[in-house]
C-alpha positions in Angstrom: 150.2 118.7 78.2 147.6 120.6 76.2 143.9 120.1 77.0 142.0 117.6 74.9 139.7 118.9 72.3 136.0 118.2 72.7 134.3 117.4 69.5 130.5 117.6 69.0 128.6 114.3 68.9 126.9 113.1 65.7 123.1 113.1 65.6 121.5 109.8 66.6 119.3 108.1 64.0 116.8 106.4 66.4 114.5 109.3 66.7 116.6 111.3 69.2 117.9 114.7 68.5 121.5 115.8 69.2 120.7 117.0 72.7 119.5 113.5 73.7 115.8 114.2 73.9 113.3 112.2 71.8 111.2 113.9 69.2 107.5 114.2 70.0 106.3 112.8 66.7 108.3 109.7 65.8 110.3 109.8 62.6 109.8 106.0 62.2 106.8 105.3 60.0 106.4 101.7 61.2 106.1 102.7 64.9 102.5 103.0 66.1 101.3 104.9 69.1 99.8 102.8 71.9 96.0 102.8 71.9 94.4 105.4 74.3 93.4 104.0 77.7 89.7 103.4 78.1 88.0 105.1 81.0 86.7 102.7 83.5 83.1 103.3 84.7 82.9 104.2 88.3 79.7 103.4 90.1 77.6 106.3 91.1 77.3 106.2 94.9 73.7 105.7 96.0 72.2 108.3 98.3 72.1 107.0 101.9 69.0 107.3 104.0 70.2 109.6 106.8 67.2 108.8 109.0 68.3 105.1 109.2 71.9 106.0 109.9 71.2 108.5 112.7 71.7 107.4 116.3 68.6 107.0 118.3 68.8 109.7 121.0 66.6 107.9 123.4 69.0 104.9 123.7 72.1 105.0 125.9 74.8 103.5 123.8 77.5 103.9 126.5 76.1 101.1 128.6 75.9 98.7 125.6 78.5 95.9 126.0 80.5 94.6 123.2 80.0 90.9 122.3 82.9 88.8 123.5 85.1 87.2 120.8 84.5 83.4 120.4 87.0 81.4 122.3 89.6 79.4 120.4 89.5 75.7 121.0 92.4 74.4 123.1 95.5 73.7 121.1 96.3 70.0 120.7 99.8 68.8 121.7 101.4 66.1 119.6 104.5 64.1 120.5 107.6 64.7 118.4 107.8 62.4 115.4 111.0 61.6 113.6 110.7 61.4 109.8 107.7 61.8 107.5 104.3 60.3 108.3 102.9 58.6 105.1 100.4 56.2 106.6 97.6 56.9 109.1 98.7 53.9 111.2 102.0 55.7 111.9 100.3 58.9 113.1 100.5 59.8 116.8 97.8 58.5 119.1 94.7 60.7 119.0 95.6 62.2 115.6 92.6 63.2 113.5 92.4 64.8 110.0 89.6 67.3 111.0 91.9 69.6 113.1 89.3 70.6 115.7 91.8 73.0 117.4 91.5 75.5 114.5 89.0 78.4 114.6 85.7 77.4 112.7 85.1 79.6 109.6 
């Protein structure tokens, strides 16, 4: 069987050249370029006062203790409830809407 002949492809009409790459300046007159991006203003960093930031050499920071983290309230244990609770009267005994076992914000 003889090898198949490879014919060149026709040029595309949507702004691409025969090699598949797009032309830099579009041939379509109705297509507009996107507007240029506006530069966002960046804040100029303020000069820091180095004297305030320097460590006091007369103070021994190695003996300074870290403050302990506030303790979480004890978690409340609720009995298992079957179904959905829609009324407060059906809530487990001791239930309250304030949720005191959560960490205060």
